[in-house]
C-alpha positions in Angstrom: 6.8 -119.1 -3.7 9.3 -121.8 -4.3 10.1 -124.7 -1.9 13.7 -123.7 -2.0 12.7 -120.5 -0.8 10.5 -121.3 2.0 12.9 -123.9 4.0 16.9 -122.9 4.6 19.8 -124.7 3.2 20.5 -128.1 4.8 24.7 -126.7 5.4 22.7 -124.1 7.3 20.6 -126.1 9.2 23.7 -128.2 10.1 26.0 -125.9 11.0 23.2 -124.1 13.1 22.9 -127.6 14.9 26.5 -127.6 15.8 26.5 -124.1 17.5 27.5 -121.9 14.2 26.2 -118.3 15.4 26.4 -117.2 11.6 24.1 -119.7 10.7 21.6 -119.5 13.8 21.3 -115.8 13.2 20.7 -116.8 9.5 17.8 -119.2 10.7 16.4 -116.4 13.1 16.3 -114.0 10.4 14.7 -116.7 7.3 11.6 -117.1 10.0 11.8 -113.4 11.4 8.5 -112.5 9.8 6.7 -115.9 10.9 8.0 -115.6 14.2 6.7 -111.7 14.6 3.3 -112.8 12.6 2.8 -115.5 15.5 3.9 -113.1 17.9 1.3 -110.5 16.8 -1.5 -109.9 19.3 -4.4 -107.3 19.3 -4.4 -105.1 22.5 -7.6 -103.4 22.9 -7.5 -99.6 23.9 -9.9 -98.2 26.9 -11.2 -95.9 24.3 -12.6 -99.2 22.1 -10.1 -99.1 19.6 -7.9 -102.1 18.8 -4.1 -102.0 17.8 -1.8 -105.0 16.8 2.0 -105.3 18.1 4.7 -107.7 18.6 4.5 -109.3 21.7 8.3 -109.3 22.6 8.0 -111.9 25.1 6.0 -114.1 23.1 8.3 -113.6 20.3 11.3 -114.6 22.4 9.4 -117.7 23.8 8.8 -118.7 19.9 12.8 -118.1 19.1 13.6 -120.3 22.1 11.2 -123.2 20.7 12.9 -122.8 17.2 16.4 -123.1 18.5 15.2 -126.3 20.8 13.9 -127.7 18.0 16.9 -127.3 15.7 18.1 -130.6 16.1 14.7 -132.2 14.5 14.9 -130.1 11.6 15.1 -132.3 8.6 18.7 -132.3 7.0 19.3 -134.6 3.7 
């Protein structure tokens, strides 16, 4: 995977920092799989089985943290 694929372009980041809703949504879409991965928890069922699911509260917390950190994103 190329580095360009791993990180959004500078214009999108700068636009998101300045409050452009489309840029913010683009960043959230870019990081959706990573956020979901970190927000995935295992639930132990009474029958002894486990299942994984995305915890919506944890997911929302991670989204809020990403948005709080936008001003610290590196740009050129």
